[in-house]
N, C-alpha and C positions, 0 to 999 in steps of 0.2 A: 199399665203405666200411663200417667197423664201424658197427652200428645205434647205439651209444652216441653217435656224433657226427654222426648224420644231421640234416639240415635238418627243421624242423618243416613240417607241411603248408601248402601255399600258400593264402593267403586269395584266392578267386577274384573276390571282390567289392572288392579294394583299389582305392582311387582317391586322387587327388590327389598332393600332394608331388612332381609331375613334374619340376620343376627339381632337386630334390635327389637324386631317385633315376636320372633320365637323365643328368644333366650333372655336378653337384658331386662327389657320391661316387665315380661310375666315374673321374672326372679324377684324383682323388687315388690310387685303387687302381691305377690303370694305369701309374704311374710306376715302372717295373720297378727302376730303380737308386735308388730314394728309400729304401728300407728302413725308412721311417717308418710306424707304425701310424696308422689312422684312428679318431678317437674321436667317435661319435655322441652328443651330449651334450643333456640337456634334463630337465625335471622329472618327477615321477611323472605316468603317464597321457598323456604327450605323443605316444606312439606310436613310440618308439625301436625296440622289438621289431618291430612291424609293418613299419616302414621297412627295417629290416636283412634281415628275413626276404624281403621282396619283392625287394630288391635282391640277395641272394644267389641267388634263384631266376632272376632275369633274367640274372644274369651267370654261371650255372652252366655253360654252354657255353664259356666262356673259359678255365675252369681244368680241370686234370686232376683235381683233387679240391676239393671243398667241404666243410668240416668246422664243426659247429655245438657249442657247449659252452654250456650253461645254468649259469653261475656262481652263480646265485641258489640253486641246489639243492644246492651244495657247501658242506661245512662248513669249519671253520677249517683252513687249509693244504691244502685239497684241490684248488683251482684249479691250483696249479703241478702236482700230481700228474696231473691230468686233461690239462693241456695237453702235458706230457710224453708220456703215453700217446698222445695224438692224433697227435703228430709222430712217434712211433715207428712209428705204423700207416701212416702215408705216407711213411716214409723209403725212400729208393731209388726211388720212382717218378718219372717224368720229367715236365717240365711244371710250370706255376706252381700254387701251392696257396692257397685263401683260407680263412682261419681266422676264424671269427665267435666273439667272446667276449661273450656277452649277459648284461648286469646286474652288470658289475663295480662294486662299492661302493667298494672301497678299491685304489687303483693299486698299493700296495705288494704286493698279493696276486699280481699278474701281471707286473710290469714285468721282474723279473730272470729270467723264464723265457720271455720272449717270443722267438720265432725270429729268427734274424740272418742267415738266407738269403733267398732270393726269395719266400718265404712272405708273402702280403699278409695283413695282420691288421686286421679291423674290430672295434671295441670299442663296446658300448652301455653308458653309465654316466649315473647321475645326478650323479656328483661332478664338480663344476667347480673342480678344484684347480689350483695352479701346476705340480705334477708332469705333468699331462696336457699343458699348454701348453708344456713344456719338451721332451717326447720325442715328441709326436704332433701331427697335424693335427686340430685340434678343430673339429667342425662342429656348431653349435646348431640344434636341431629346433625351428621355431616351431609354434604353434598352427595349426590348420586355418584358411584364410580363410572366412568365413562361408558363402559360397556353396559350398564343398566340404563344409562340415558338413551343409548342407541336403541335399546329393546323397547323402552317405553316409547319414543317417538315412531318406531315402526309398527308398534302395536297400535298406536292412536291413528296413524296415517297409512292406509293401504297403499302399497306399491312404491313406498319411499325407500330408496337405495341405502345401503349401509354407509356409502361414502357421504351422501348428502347428510344423513342422520349425524355422522360424526362432525361434519362441519356445523351443523346446527346446533349440537350439544356443546360444542367449545364456545361458539359465539353466545350462548345463553347461560354460561357458566355452571352447567349441569343443575340448575335450579330447577326443581320439578314444576313449580307454579308457572315460570316462565316457558318451559317446554309445553305445558299445557295450552297456555295462551297462543303460541306460535302454531301448534297443532290444529288450533281452530281456524286459523287463516289457510293452513295448507289443506284442510278438508273443504274449505269454501272455493278452492280452484287456485290458489296462489302457487307459484313454484318456490322450491326451496332457494333459488337465486334472488327471486324477488322479496322473499321474507328476510333473507340476509342484508340485501340492499336497504329495505325499509329499516332494518335495526340500526343501520349507520346513520340514516337520515332522521329517523323519527322513532327512536325506541319505545318511547311512552304510547304512540298510536297502536304499534304492533302488538304490544304487550298489554292492551286493554280488552282484547278478545274482538270478535267481529259482530256479536250481538249485545245489545245493551244489558241483557240479563248476566251476560259474562263479567261485567265491570266489578261488581262487588268481590268477585272471586279471581281478579286479575291481579297480576303483579303491580301493574301501574295503579290500579285502584287501591291496593293496600298502601302502597308508598305514598300515594295522593293523601289518603286519609292520615297516615302517621305525620306527614309534614304539616297538615291542616291543623292536627291537634297541638304541634309545637307553636304554630303561627297564632293560635288563639289563647295560648297559655300565658304564664307570667313572664316577666321580662327575662329571667334566665333561660325559659324555654325558647324564648325568641332568639336568644343569642346563641344558643345550641343549634337553632336553624340556620343562622347565618354562617357558622361554622362548618354545618353540613353541606350547605350550598358551595362554600369555598372549598372544600374537599372534592365536591363534584367537578368544579371546573379545573382542578389540579389533577385529575385522576387520568387513567385508571391505575397507574402505578402507586404502590404504597407511599404516603408522605412521611419522610423520615422525622420524627419528632426528637430523635436523639441528636440530629444536628442544630437545633434550636439553641440559640445563645440569648441569654436574658438581657444583655446589654444592648441588643438591636431592636427591642420592641420600640415603636413610636407611638406613644400614647396621645390621643387627641380627643375632642368632644365629638366628633363625628359618630353618628349612630353606626356606621359601618365598621368602626374600629373599636372592638370590644375586647381585645385581648390585651390584658393588663400585665399578667405575669404568667410565667410557666404553670403554676398551680392553677390559675383560672382556666388555661387551656386544657390541662389533664382532667379538671373536673368535668368540664363541658364534653370532653371527649368520652368520659366515663358515663356520663349521662346518655349520650348517643349510643354507646354501646348497650346500656341497660334497655334501650328501646329497640334493639336489634337492628340499628341502621348502620353502625360502624364496626369494623372488626379491628380490634387492638391487637398488635403483636408487640414483641419487646422492641421498643425504640421506633415504632413506626405505627400509622393508622391509615386504614383504608376502606374505602367502599368497594364491594365487589363490582366488577365492570359493568355488569347488566344493570344493576340498581343505580350505579352511579350515572349511566346514561340516561335512565328514565328520569331521575331527580334533575339532571341537567335539563332535559327537554321541558320539564314542568317549571322550572326557573326562568327558561328564556320567555315564558307567556307573561312574567311579571317583570317589567324593566326595572322597576325600583328595586326589587329584591335582587336582580341580577347585577346591577351597578354595585350594591353593597356586597355581593358575593365576590366580585372582582377585586374590589378594594381590600377585603379581608385576604383574599388569596395573595394578593401582592404584599401585604405585609407580612404574611407567613414566610414568603420566599426571602424577602429582606431579611429576615430574622434567621434563616437556615443556610443561606448561601455562605460558604468559607470565606474568610477575610480576603485570601490571596490564593490565585490558582497556581497550580503546579508546584507549590513548595513541597519539601520533603514530608512525607507522611499524610498528606492532606487529600490524596487520591480517593480514599475510602468515601468520605463525606461528600466530595464532588460527584462521585459515581451515583450515590443515593439520591441527591438533591436534583440532578440535571434532568430526570425524566419529569419531574413536577414543573420544572421551569419551562420546558419545551412543550408541556401540555397547554400552559397558558397562553391564550391569544394576546401577542403583544400589542393589539390595537386597544386592549383595555387597561394598558399599564400607563400611569399618568404621572407618577412621581419621579424624581431625580434618584432616589435610592433603589426604586423598582427598576428603572431602565440600566442603572449601573449594575444590578443583580443579573439582568439578562445578558448585558455586554460581558460581564465577567465570567458567565456561564460559557458563552461562545469562545472566549479566550481558553477556557479550560479544554473545550472540545478540541481546538487546535493542538493544544499540548498534549491531550490524549490520542492525537493521531486520526480523529474522526473527521477527516478533510472533506469527503464528499457530503457528509451530512451538514457540514457548516456551509459549503458552496450552494447546495440546494435550499437551505433554510434562510440564509441571509437576504436572499431576493425577496422573500415574503416580509421580512422584517423591515427592510427599507422602504417598502410599499406602505406597511402599515404605519411608519413613523415619518412618512413624507412630511406632513406638516410640522412635526417637531424638528426634523432636520433642518426645515427652512429657516427656523428660528436659532437652531443650535448646530452649527456647522461642525464645532469641535467633535459632537457625538457621531456624526456621520464619518468623520475622519476615523474615529476608533473603529467604526464597522468596516470602513474600507481597509484599513491596516490589518485587521483580522482576517478578511476575506483574502488579502494578498497573501498572508502566511499560509492560508489553506491552499491556495494555488500553487505556492512554491513547495509545500510537502507533497503535493500530488503530482509535481513536476510540470506544472503549467507556468514555466518561467516567464513568459512574455506577458500573460495576464498579471502575474504578481509584479513585474516590473512596473507595468503601466499604472497600476493602483499606488504602488509604493511611491513612484516618482510624483504623482499627483498629491499625495499626502505631504511627501517631503517639501515640495514647492509651496505649497499652501501654510504649512507650518513655519517654513523658513520666513515667508513674506509676513506673516501675521504674529509670529513669536519671536523671531531672531534666529540666527544661526547657532546660538548657544543654549537655547531652550532644551531641557531634557527630552521633551518628545520629538523635537527635531533631529536631535543627535540619534535617537533610537531609530527614527525613520531613515536617516542616511545611512545606518549600519544595515538596515534591511536592503537598501538600494545597492550597497556594495555586494551582498551576496547575491542578488539578481545579476549583477554584471558579471560576477564570477562564474554564475551557472551558465551564462550565454558565452562564455570564453574570453570576455575582456578583463584579463588578469590584470594588467597594469593599472587600468583605470579603477578597478575595483579595490585592489591593494591600496591605492593612494586615498581613496575615499574612505575606506575603513581605517587607515592609519589616522587620517585627519580626525575622524569621529572619535577613535580611542583615546588619542591625546588631549582632545578638548575635554573628554569625560574625566580622564585622569586629573586635569588641571581643575575641574570645576567640583567633582565630587570626591577624588582621591582615588589612587590606584587600586585600593581594596573595596571600593564599593561595587555593589552588584552590576550596575550598569556598565562601569569601567571594565570589570572582569568579562562581561558577556562580549563586549565589543573587542577586547583584546584576544578573545577566543575565536571571533570571526575572522580577525586579522591573520591569525595564525593558520586558520583554516585555509583562506585565501592565498597566503604565501606558499602553501606546501608544493603546488605544482611546479613553480618557479625556482624556489629556494627551500627545499625540504629541511636543510639544516638550519637555516634562520627560524623557519616555521617551528621547527622542534624545540629551539632555545626559548622562544616567545610561549609557545604552549605549555613547556614544562613550567615556566615561571607562573603563567595564569593558573595552571592546574594546581601548584602548591598553595597558591592564595586561595583557591576555590575549596580546596580540602580543609584549610584551616578556618574559613569564614562561612562555608555552606555545608561542609560535611562530605564524606567520600561518596555517599548516595544519592546526593542532590542531582537533580537532572542536569543543570549547567555543567557541574563537574564532570559527569558521565559523558555529556557531549564533547568536552575537551579532552577527556581520556581517550574517546573513540579516534578522534583526529589526531591525537598525539601518537596513537598506534600506527595510524596510516603512515605518518611522517617517518616511523621507524621502519615500516616496510620499505618506504621510498629509499632509506639510507641503508637498506639490506642488513639491519639489525633484527633478524627475525626471532633471535632468542629473547629479546625483550617485547617485542610486538605481540606474539602470539598469547603469552600469558596476560598481558595487559588487555587484550581483546576478551580473553576469556573471562577475566574478573569482571570487566564491564558488562559483559552479556549476563553475567549471574546476578550482578545488581540490577540491571534493567528488568530482568524476569521477576525479581524479588519486589520492585516498586512500581512498575508500570502496569496499565491494564494488559490483559492477555492480547497478543497480536499487534502491539503498537508498532508503528513504522520505525521508531528508533531501534527497538529491540531487533525487528527483523533485519536492519541494516548492519547492526553489530554481529547478529548471528552469521549473515552473509559473508562478511569480510573474515570472520573467525573461520567459518567452514572452507572458505576458499584458500586462505592461507595455510590451513591444515592440510588440505590436498595439495598444495603446492609443495609443502614439505614432506610429502609422502606418508602422512599420517591418516589413519582411517576416520571416515566421516560417517556418523550415524544417519543412515538414508531416511528415515522418517522425518528427522529434524531438518535435514536438508530440503526435502519435499516441503515441508511446512514454511520454510523461510522463503522458497522459490514461490509457491502458491500466494503467499501474503504479499509479496512484492509485486507479482503480477496483477494482484487485484488493485493495487494502488496506481500503478503506471499503466497508461493507455498507449504507450509507444515503447519502441525498444530501447532498452538500456543495456550498457555492456555488462553490469554486473548481473542483472537479470538473465541475459543470454548466456553467461557462463554458468549460472546454476541450473538453467534449462539443460545445457549440454550435459552437466553432470547427473541430472536425474533422468535424463534421455527422454525427454519430451518430444 
């Protein structure tokens, strides 16, 4: 065989993929009368070349000749010439011939020159296009199972513990090429902890190998080459590259394309804003998938975590491309964030979009719609009970937007209001009161006492006063806010109903009968205008049940709590604080009435509330006594 078409050296430590190498691929290649090539398909770094090389060596004795062509080293038009030269070399020899074409990026480069005789053809390609599926048997290469990843690392690195190998395999997404590159550093003297730390700070460096000769076979090298091809391509290729960069800064969670709404696209002449229609977006995503750079799922697109980190690192080295990536990422988020947080039925889309919003560095968000998308997301996080996450993150947001807040105090007041709600939900009533009072005073001074945002702030201040035991002042402030909102917006408006619910809640300790009558009135209005499952309706129902308990009407209170708990569990994220509170009061009332309480459910409510409150609470203490902590 001509040395130009010789097989690469066999890797003596190859392991795993036994079903693929022993059964699936030989089964396709052994069909002598089939005449259909086999395409080994998968993303960058998945191990297509290693699998095809091992397979070719194992099957070498079955064929008169085995030829290998590295298509990635051929320039434009050369793959066809090299295939023709290879076939000429083996022409006239008896017996079957196996031809391996490694790294075919475009099916059109090879389809017309594939042999039509008894030559078996095995192709490795990142492209997952319709062309392959029409002319070939396409076999997808999966990531290594975790146990095989651990075996690979421990075989490459003498003395590596199983625990360290597990951590490394997880951080490297079980990609064989990434693990080979990391292993080269481990054998050079790096510790597993140092490799993991470097992966966080500079994934592209650690996945380039530690010798210059490793770069062509490194994950970073292959991703760099793939992005360079896009950058040097036609305008549509360059637009795909901008989209790839945007997904990298929004990762590592899948970006929910199902949440995109066509009416939200903001089209401009800027080079950074290429997304014109949903069809444009999906065409470009399909192009990235065909190049093995993006994984498409039903309603979502994602980069695997380690490839996304490498692409993000490569992007940072090009400030112009980085600015364009963040601009496009911001535009995607504006189009994906639901219109209103915490409305009935909207939790699913918010849950999908939120990881991408939180992954985007707020310092790179510069437009009003982009900032609103981020603020609405934090509002959702409070509604979904993720108080600690909000408290921890909003400090960074305020630092990142310090210059913006200096010019737009209204946005900072929104942040302060959201932060106050998070503090209130986690039981930090003094912090909540301090923030809410500041928001209320500034809005009253600048907007007037009848402005809707001022009235909302006054209602929150009333809750703060009630939580601190100032019931008379709290009730008066809540009543003034409710009456004013009824006058301005109408009693059936959402703000007025919410304020009325707050007032009933605050009246309960002093006058449960009065609180019950008002709560019942508000509850009926909410059922009519919001629905029985809406979170505002369920809030009122919960406190209506507590009024019934205070009035000793247990016959009505317990069914109402149980129904509210059922709806909470159906509509809120698992472990939501509102669900925990309703469950706690339902279980405590059941116990007081001598009814059995499911112990695992009781422990779940107790553990959940203990995680939220960092100080003693009378409800938590009763639950702890019941589960015997």
